[in-house]
C-alpha angles and dihedrals in degrees: 000000000000090000091062090047091053090047090055090047089050091048091050091051091050091050091050091050090048091053090049090049090050091053092050092048091051086059092060109090127177122185125186135179125208135155094353093311126114117195126183121192133179125224089253087065100251122136111237096189147335121209128185114194088341096308117123113236096202096157090058094047090052092048094049093047091048093051092045089052091050091050092048091052092048089048091051091048091051092050090052092050089052092051093256129110122108093314091052093047094048095041094255129280114293 
C-alpha cells in the first residue's frame, strides 16, 4: 500500500521536473539566416517563425509544428509499446 503511494509521489515529482525542464527549454531560442530565409526555433523544438525576404510564413510554421507534434506522439507511443518511455529509461519505479 505504502509502496504504491510512494510510486505516486515519485511520479508527481517526475512530472513536476518535466514541466520545469519544458519551461527551461522554451527559453532557449536560436535564429539563423540563410539564402534569404530567417528561421527561429526554441529548445523544445518548436518553430517560432520563418521569414522569407521579411515576409512571415505563418502557414508553413503551423504545418511544420503540427507534423512535428504528430511525429513526437507516434514516437512516444512506439517507445511505450517497446517497454520504454520514462519508466523504461529510468529503470521503472520501484
